[in-house]
TINUZA-826173 format. One line per field, with one value per residue (C-alpha): residue number from 1; x, y, z. Coordinates in pm, whole numbers. Example, Ala and Ser with C-alpha at 12.3 -4.5 7.8 and 13.67 -1.06 7.14 Angstrom:
<rs>
num: [1;2]
X: [1230;1367]
Y: [-450;-106]
Z: [780;714]
</rs>
This chain:
<rs>
num: [1;2;3;4;5;6;7;8;9;10;11;12;13;14;15;16;17;18;19;20;21;22;23;24;25;26;27;28;29;30;31;32;33;34;35;36;37;38;39;40;41;42;43;44;45;46;47;48;49;50;51;52;53;54;55;56;57;58;59;60;61;62;63;64;65;66;67;68;69;70;71;72;73;74;75;76;77;78;79;80;81;82;83;84;85;86;87;88;89;90;91;92;93;94;95;96;97;98;99;100;101;102;103;104;105;106;107;108;109;110;111;112;113;114;115;116;117;118;119;120;121;122;123;124;125;126;127;128;129;130;131;132;133;134;135;136;137;138;139;140;141;142;143;144;145;146;147;148;149;150;151;152;153;154;155;156;157;158;159;160;161;162;163;164;165;166;167;168;169;170;171;172;173;174;175;176;177;178;179;180;181;182;183;184;185;186;187;188;189;190;191;192;193;194;195;196;197;198;199;200;201;202;203;204;205;206;207;208;209;210;211;212;213;214;215;216;217;218;219;220;221;222;223;224;225;226;227;228;229;230;231;232;233;234;235;236;237;238;239;240;241;242]
X: [5703;5753;5570;5389;4970;4964;5232;5039;4699;4838;4980;4680;4476;4724;4734;4347;4296;4588;4597;4181;4323;4620;4727;5003;5048;5114;5188;5092;4774;4638;4479;4316;4193;3925;3732;3357;3308;3503;3368;3056;3268;3537;3354;3156;3457;3609;3310;3260;3620;3761;4096;3943;3591;3540;3219;3171;3162;3304;3261;3203;3270;3333;3600;3650;4012;3940;4279;4438;4804;4724;4730;4568;4826;5195;5348;5674;5639;5306;5263;5026;4761;4452;4292;4340;4712;4895;4610;4633;4257;4269;3914;3564;3386;3730;3856;3714;3534;3831;4056;3889;4058;4120;4205;4510;4765;4495;4300;3992;3807;3528;3605;3425;3647;3547;3634;3630;3679;3722;3660;3781;4151;4179;4276;4133;4124;4080;3911;3888;3686;3740;3406;3481;3324;3340;3042;2829;2992;2850;2950;2779;2574;2758;2412;2353;2676;2693;2357;2517;2661;2303;2304;2658;2620;2295;2551;2817;2546;2428;2718;2911;2632;2841;2527;2514;2325;2145;2053;1708;1650;1919;1817;1928;2016;2142;2008;1699;1479;1500;1875;2065;2428;2638;2742;3109;3210;3550;3382;3105;3102;3143;2912;2636;2456;2117;1981;1672;1476;1098;913;661;448;446;374;631;991;1166;1512;1735;2088;2331;2459;2727;3103;3378;3568;3840;3773;4024;4307;4655;4957;5281;5517;5842;5714;5934;5682;5717;6103;6108;5902;6117;6436;6305;6157;6489;6643;6409;6484;6863;6824;6557]
Y: [11238;11003;10669;10832;10818;11204;11312;11058;11159;11536;11434;11267;11585;11838;11613;11591;11949;12138;12544;12466;12362;12504;12193;12132;11919;11998;11759;11451;11637;11736;12017;12173;12506;12593;12897;12889;12879;12553;12416;12200;12013;11979;11799;11620;11479;11422;11183;10994;10976;10642;10796;10981;10855;11083;10992;11121;11434;11421;11812;12138;12469;12838;13016;13403;13515;13888;13933;13604;13634;13852;13737;13860;13685;13794;13508;13606;13882;13763;13750;13513;13719;13509;13506;13802;13802;13868;13998;14250;14306;14216;14038;14172;14273;14385;14679;15025;14961;15188;14936;14650;14354;14421;14168;13982;13841;13707;13984;13698;13683;13410;13076;12718;12385;12064;11737;11444;11079;10819;10452;10317;10459;10537;10873;11236;11550;11897;12143;12515;12757;13131;13329;13640;13892;13955;14215;13920;13569;13332;12993;12696;12449;12055;11911;11771;11614;11553;11524;11536;11898;12012;12059;12188;12463;12597;12584;12790;13003;13052;13139;13303;13434;13256;13204;12875;12907;12644;12546;12381;12530;12769;12925;12922;12597;12681;13079;13215;13279;13661;13640;13935;13901;13602;13488;13339;13614;13815;14122;14027;14106;13801;13946;13974;14247;14189;13960;13831;13788;13735;14030;13926;14261;14259;13893;13826;13791;14090;14183;14453;14582;14384;14442;14254;14381;14235;13974;13761;13394;13216;13056;13050;12850;12962;12674;12797;12958;12878;12616;12388;12429;12359;12032;11927;11938;11728;11507;11447;11441;11197;10976;10972;10848;10527]
Z: [-6320;-5993;-5907;-5641;-5607;-5567;-5856;-6112;-6016;-6094;-6422;-6539;-6408;-6639;-6947;-6948;-6841;-6930;-6863;-6726;-6386;-6189;-6020;-5729;-5483;-5104;-4805;-5033;-5112;-5492;-5526;-5844;-5898;-6158;-6306;-6223;-6596;-6641;-6293;-6440;-6740;-6497;-6253;-6487;-6666;-6305;-6200;-6557;-6737;-6613;-6501;-6233;-6125;-5872;-5786;-5419;-5313;-4948;-4849;-5006;-4811;-4818;-4775;-4731;-4763;-4643;-4453;-4513;-4373;-4101;-3734;-3395;-3184;-3081;-3007;-2921;-2668;-2547;-2176;-1956;-1867;-1950;-2303;-2409;-2404;-2710;-2884;-3175;-3254;-3594;-3564;-3604;-3269;-3166;-3369;-3483;-3838;-4002;-3899;-4029;-4203;-4538;-4861;-4807;-5013;-5265;-5407;-5463;-5122;-5161;-5271;-5234;-5120;-5300;-5134;-5389;-5347;-5608;-5449;-5797;-5822;-5403;-5493;-5351;-5475;-5343;-5595;-5543;-5714;-5661;-5716;-6003;-5760;-5414;-5350;-5525;-5512;-5761;-5886;-6041;-5855;-5848;-5712;-6074;-6072;-5676;-5547;-5207;-5229;-5180;-4816;-4819;-5065;-4886;-4538;-4780;-4896;-4546;-4375;-4630;-4868;-5130;-5425;-5671;-5946;-6020;-5706;-5671;-5342;-5200;-4851;-4513;-4348;-4014;-3918;-3901;-4200;-4103;-4019;-4182;-4266;-4341;-3988;-4170;-4319;-4183;-4148;-3960;-3545;-3362;-3094;-3374;-3489;-3203;-2967;-2917;-2611;-2502;-2405;-2132;-2135;-2537;-2529;-2802;-2936;-3004;-3152;-2986;-3091;-2880;-2539;-2481;-2476;-2733;-2581;-2677;-2625;-2831;-2682;-2843;-2835;-2812;-2952;-2813;-2482;-2201;-2040;-2350;-2354;-1967;-2045;-2351;-2115;-1829;-2113;-2237;-1886;-1804;-2136;-2043;-1683;-1836]
</rs>
């Protein structure tokens, strides 16, 4: 074990929790993966025990790993024709349903990531919890340990459909009460399922099937494109001259 701060934290976690946590250090960040069944016991220990004292939950968010590792952008042979250049059409709203995203490198689809801070030890920890069932993703709520997770868990439920067992008031927080689906899931249409307008004759809001056509609106950057290489060469020339 080295004397670096993150390795020290990883070592203490491994000594305390053993096989309960899968621990790694990447880019000087300590990451621990825990099973849903062990989450409450581990989270309580991380908050209360002297070597850790993670008293503050900074963030909690959902993740959908459907199609993880797939890329829509062809960065080697792409042209320069607007935002649609290089797209391969692998995101919902731009493909036939038969060609929708499939399971990626990891067979588990839904997870929640919890970012923790220990002010006492000046340590940060990323805690990841995979749901065991992709059809009905469920994990325990940590609101009883870190009360600040309340709205974060509601957001993950709203956008990803992750159910947090034991949450005191689990309901949508960003979408409408009558919204159908979870918009951050990777198989949710980018253009949505319905559109809303006010009908003057009926004097009420009406829901209709979406009428817009799918478009690629996400630009991408080619790291080794000709413009970038030319700019680097010109910058090097300027440096030599100065």
